[in-house]
C-alpha positions in Angstrom: 95.6 85.1 145.2 95.9 85.4 141.2 98.1 88.2 139.8 97.0 90.2 136.7 99.5 92.5 135.0 98.0 95.3 133.0 100.1 97.2 130.5 99.7 101.0 130.7 98.4 103.4 133.2 95.5 105.4 131.5 92.2 105.9 133.1 90.8 103.3 130.6 92.3 100.7 133.0 90.3 101.9 136.1 87.1 99.7 135.4 89.4 96.7 134.7 91.2 97.2 138.0 87.8 97.6 139.8 86.5 94.4 138.4 89.6 92.5 139.0 89.4 93.6 142.6 85.9 92.3 142.8 87.1 89.1 141.6 89.8 88.9 144.4 92.6 89.5 141.8 95.9 91.3 142.8 96.7 93.8 140.1 100.0 95.1 138.8 100.2 97.9 136.5 103.2 98.6 134.4 104.7 101.5 132.2 107.4 104.0 132.2 105.2 106.9 133.6 104.7 106.6 137.5 102.2 109.4 137.6 99.7 107.9 135.4 96.3 107.4 137.1 95.7 103.8 137.0 98.8 103.3 139.2 97.1 104.9 142.1 94.4 102.2 142.1 96.5 99.1 141.5 98.1 96.9 144.2 101.5 97.3 142.6 103.3 99.3 140.0 106.4 98.4 138.0 108.3 100.8 135.8 109.1 99.3 132.5 108.4 100.3 128.8 105.5 98.4 127.7 106.9 98.4 124.1 110.1 96.5 125.2 108.6 93.0 125.1 111.8 91.4 126.9 111.9 93.9 129.7 108.1 93.2 130.1 108.7 89.5 130.2 111.5 89.8 132.7 109.3 91.9 135.1 106.5 89.4 134.6 108.6 86.4 135.4 110.1 88.2 138.5 106.5 89.0 139.7 105.2 85.5 138.9 102.0 86.9 137.2 99.2 84.6 136.3 97.8 86.7 133.4 98.3 89.7 131.3 96.4 92.3 129.4 96.7 95.4 127.4 93.2 96.7 127.5 92.8 99.7 125.6 96.5 100.3 125.2 97.5 99.7 121.8 101.3 100.1 122.3 101.3 97.1 124.7 99.5 94.5 122.8 102.4 92.8 121.1 104.5 92.7 124.4 101.3 91.2 126.2 101.0 88.4 123.5 104.9 87.8 123.6 104.8 87.6 127.5 101.6 85.2 127.5 103.3 82.9 124.9 106.6 82.7 126.7 105.1 82.1 130.0 102.3 79.8 128.8 99.6 82.1 129.8 96.1 82.6 128.3 95.8 85.1 125.5 93.6 85.9 122.5 95.9 84.8 119.9 99.4 83.8 119.3 102.5 86.3 119.4 102.7 85.9 115.6 99.0 86.6 115.1 99.1 89.7 117.2 102.2 91.0 115.2 100.0 90.7 112.1 96.9 92.4 113.7 98.9 95.3 115.3 100.8 96.2 112.2 98.5 97.9 109.6 100.6 96.9 106.8 101.1 93.4 107.7 97.3 93.1 108.4 96.5 94.6 104.9 98.8 92.1 103.1 97.3 89.2 105.1 93.8 90.2 104.0 94.8 90.7 100.4 96.7 87.3 100.5 93.7 85.4 101.8 91.1 86.9 99.7 89.5 89.3 101.9 88.0 92.6 100.6 90.9 95.0 100.8 92.0 98.4 99.7 95.0 98.8 97.5 97.5 99.4 100.1 101.4 99.4 100.8 103.8 99.9 103.8 107.0 102.1 103.8 109.6 103.0 106.1 110.9 106.2 104.3 109.4 109.1 102.3 111.4 108.5 99.1 110.1 105.0 98.4 106.7 106.1 98.9 106.8 109.1 96.6 108.0 106.8 93.8 104.8 104.9 94.1 102.3 107.7 93.8 100.8 106.3 90.6 100.2 102.7 92.2 97.3 104.1 94.2 93.8 105.2 93.2 93.6 108.5 94.6 92.6 110.1 97.1 94.5 108.0 99.6 94.8 107.7 103.4 98.2 107.8 105.1 98.6 106.1 108.5 101.2 105.0 110.9 101.3 101.3 111.0 101.3 101.1 114.7 99.2 103.8 116.3 95.5 104.0 117.5 93.1 106.8 118.2 93.5 108.3 114.6 96.9 109.9 115.5 98.9 110.6 112.5 96.1 109.8 110.0 95.6 112.0 107.0 93.4 111.9 103.9 95.5 113.1 100.8 93.6 114.5 97.9 96.6 115.8 96.0 99.8 114.1 95.2 101.9 117.4 96.1 100.6 117.0 99.8 101.7 113.3 100.2 105.2 114.1 101.8 103.7 116.2 104.4 101.0 113.5 105.4 103.9 110.9 105.5 105.8 113.2 107.8 102.8 113.4 110.1 102.4 109.5 110.1 106.1 109.1 110.9 105.8 111.6 113.8 103.0 109.4 115.2 104.7 106.0 114.6 106.8 104.2 117.3 108.4 102.1 114.6 108.8 104.7 112.1 106.7 102.8 109.5 103.6 104.0 107.7 101.1 102.6 105.1 99.4 104.3 102.1 96.1 102.8 101.1 93.3 103.9 98.7 90.6 105.8 100.4 87.5 103.8 100.6 84.4 105.8 100.1 82.1 104.6 102.6 78.3 104.4 102.8 76.7 105.2 106.1 78.6 105.0 109.3 81.8 103.2 109.9 81.7 100.7 112.9 84.0 100.5 116.0 82.9 98.2 118.6 84.4 95.4 121.0 83.7 91.8 120.2 84.4 88.5 122.0 85.5 84.9 121.0 85.3 81.7 122.9 87.6 78.9 121.8 88.0 80.6 118.5 84.2 81.1 117.8 82.8 84.6 117.5 79.9 84.5 120.1 79.6 88.2 120.6 79.6 90.2 117.4 78.8 94.0 117.7 78.6 96.8 115.3 78.2 100.6 116.0 77.7 103.8 114.1 81.1 105.8 114.5 80.4 109.5 113.5 83.0 112.3 113.1 83.0 116.0 113.6 83.8 117.5 110.2 84.7 120.8 112.2 87.3 119.1 114.2 91.1 119.7 113.8 91.3 116.0 112.5 88.0 115.1 111.0 89.0 111.5 111.0 88.9 111.2 114.8 85.8 109.5 116.0 83.5 112.1 118.1 80.3 109.9 118.5 79.7 106.2 118.6 76.2 104.8 118.7 74.8 101.1 119.5 73.2 99.4 117.9 74.4 100.1 114.4 72.1 101.3 111.7 74.2 99.0 109.2 72.1 96.7 107.2 71.7 93.1 108.8 73.1 91.5 105.6 76.2 93.5 105.8 76.5 92.9 109.6 76.3 88.9 108.8 78.8 89.3 106.1 81.2 91.1 108.4 80.7 88.5 111.2 81.4 85.7 108.6 84.6 87.6 107.4 85.6 88.0 111.0 85.0 84.2 111.8 87.1 83.2 108.7 89.9 85.7 109.8 90.0 84.1 113.3 89.8 80.5 112.0 93.1 81.5 109.7 94.7 83.0 112.7 93.7 80.1 115.1 92.6 82.5 117.8 91.4 81.4 121.2 89.2 83.4 123.7 89.1 87.0 124.3 88.1 90.4 123.3 89.0 92.4 120.1 88.3 95.9 118.9 87.2 95.8 115.3 86.7 98.7 112.9 84.7 98.0 109.8 82.6 99.9 106.9 80.4 99.3 103.9 81.9 101.1 100.7 80.3 102.6 97.7 81.2 99.4 95.7 78.7 97.5 97.8 81.3 95.4 99.8 81.9 95.2 103.5 85.5 95.8 104.7 87.2 94.8 107.9 89.5 97.7 108.5 91.2 97.0 111.8 91.2 94.3 114.3 93.2 94.5 117.5 93.4 91.9 120.3 92.4 94.3 123.1 89.5 96.3 124.3 89.0 99.5 122.3 89.8 103.0 123.6 87.0 105.6 124.3 85.6 103.2 127.1 83.9 101.2 124.4 83.7 97.9 126.5 82.3 99.9 129.4 79.6 101.3 127.5 78.7 98.1 125.7 78.6 96.3 129.3 76.3 99.0 130.5 74.0 98.9 127.4 73.9 95.0 127.3 74.1 93.7 130.7 77.0 91.5 129.8 80.4 92.2 130.9 83.3 92.0 128.4 85.7 93.5 131.0 84.9 90.8 133.6 85.4 88.0 131.2 88.5 89.4 129.6 90.0 89.3 133.0 88.7 85.9 133.7 90.0 84.8 130.3 93.5 86.2 131.1 93.6 84.3 134.3 92.2 81.0 132.9 89.1 81.3 135.0 85.8 79.8 133.7 83.8 82.5 131.6 80.3 83.6 131.9 77.9 82.6 129.4 78.5 85.2 126.5 76.1 85.6 123.6 75.1 88.0 120.9 74.4 91.4 122.4 70.8 92.8 122.8 70.8 96.4 123.8 68.6 98.4 126.4 67.6 101.3 124.3 70.1 103.4 122.0 73.3 104.1 123.6 75.9 106.8 122.6 79.4 107.5 123.5 80.0 111.1 123.2 83.5 112.2 122.9 84.0 115.7 124.7 86.3 117.8 122.5 87.1 121.2 121.4 87.8 122.8 118.2 89.7 125.6 119.8 92.7 126.0 121.9 92.5 127.7 125.6 92.4 127.3 129.2 89.4 125.4 130.4 87.0 127.3 132.6 84.1 124.8 132.5 82.3 122.1 130.9 78.5 122.9 131.3 75.8 120.3 130.8 72.2 121.5 130.9 70.4 119.9 133.9 67.3 118.5 132.3 69.7 117.0 129.6 72.0 115.5 132.2 69.0 114.0 134.1 67.2 112.4 131.1 70.0 111.2 129.0 73.6 111.1 130.7 74.2 107.7 132.3 78.0 108.4 133.0 80.4 111.1 132.9 84.1 110.4 132.5 85.7 113.9 132.3 89.6 113.7 132.2 90.2 117.4 132.3 89.7 120.1 135.1 89.3 123.8 135.2 92.5 125.6 134.5 93.8 122.9 132.0 95.2 123.8 128.8 93.0 122.4 126.1 94.0 122.0 122.6 91.9 121.2 119.3 90.7 117.6 118.8 93.2 115.8 116.7 93.0 112.3 118.2 91.7 110.3 121.2 94.5 111.6 123.3 93.2 115.1 123.1 89.6 114.5 124.0 88.1 116.0 127.1 86.5 112.9 128.2 83.3 111.0 127.4 79.7 111.0 128.2 77.5 107.9 128.0 74.0 108.7 126.7 70.9 106.6 126.6 67.9 107.2 124.4 64.7 105.4 123.8 65.1 105.1 120.2 67.3 106.2 117.2 65.1 109.0 116.1 65.4 110.6 119.6 69.2 110.0 119.6 69.6 111.6 116.2 67.3 114.6 117.2 69.4 115.3 120.3 72.7 114.8 118.7 72.2 117.1 115.9 71.6 120.0 118.5 74.1 118.7 121.2 75.6 122.2 121.4 72.4 123.5 123.1 73.0 121.0 125.9 76.8 120.9 126.3 79.1 123.9 126.4 82.8 123.8 126.5 83.9 127.2 128.2 87.5 128.3 127.4 89.5 131.2 128.3 91.0 132.5 125.0 94.5 133.8 124.9 
């Protein structure tokens, strides 16, 4: 029986564990939090810090694993690539390429040096050096940790006097205590966040979405709604697909899943914002699998274990699909999440609640403060937009205010 190690223990791993079990695979989950939910469903748990690549390698060697993934778990990606390379297991890319992709500062530098569309950007490890460079950037700017996902620690800064506070916010969210400052790119239309798939280095499954935000959220740069297929003009989708293929050629990637964020800006150019060699958070691969009839999750498992892949091709969507991130703009104890019965029957295809009555709810600042997800299906985009603009009529988050 093949052994698959999954780094992390979040509920995002549950469909991976389920699919692996269908394939007859023995699943080992690994992190330093034994009470995480995924460990209740795996065949074995190992207590190890997933950001300690040598500790993960030691555990993997002792367990004689056949494959490793850090699906939707950003902190473990570099360790997974490291272990795969050391143990000669199958992974999307080399350890060196994973280090570039996972560090926002290194990635921006790589894009710039290789002639990709890229914002003015610079990485730092302390506030003082950054404050000396305030005139290097075209304001406003975005300040981000180089190594976090889910919009944690991200701030748009309009005034130079607010830069220090934004940097501290980024440092607080960074494992490595490094951050990046970059020009804010004024987007046109919706940003895209979607999972794609390569086979032997060729991008065979390009995908784009409309990623929308709640301007009333505590962090208005945290995605609140994702819709497939995207409304992005086809010429820009084709441009981004070509850019991604050139990026993958330069990095000599192999087969596997990637989460990609991209946007079209007011200067008329398409920008690759982030590329991570893992499935995306917020259950993106799950939704895309449901919407297209192809299984990125199954094929990512097969890839990791060197099993033959299914025939993977460009996605076609069964209707218009929405990943609605349940969230609150207020703080309080959860009483209930009420979904109008007819709305549920007509549009809801999956409910992934991660909170229960009595839980303390905090304002929406990142993916880690969401209340769960709803997968919604509509017949067309007009219907989707009409319902989503009045979503509060159908979904109520009832809190007991303190």
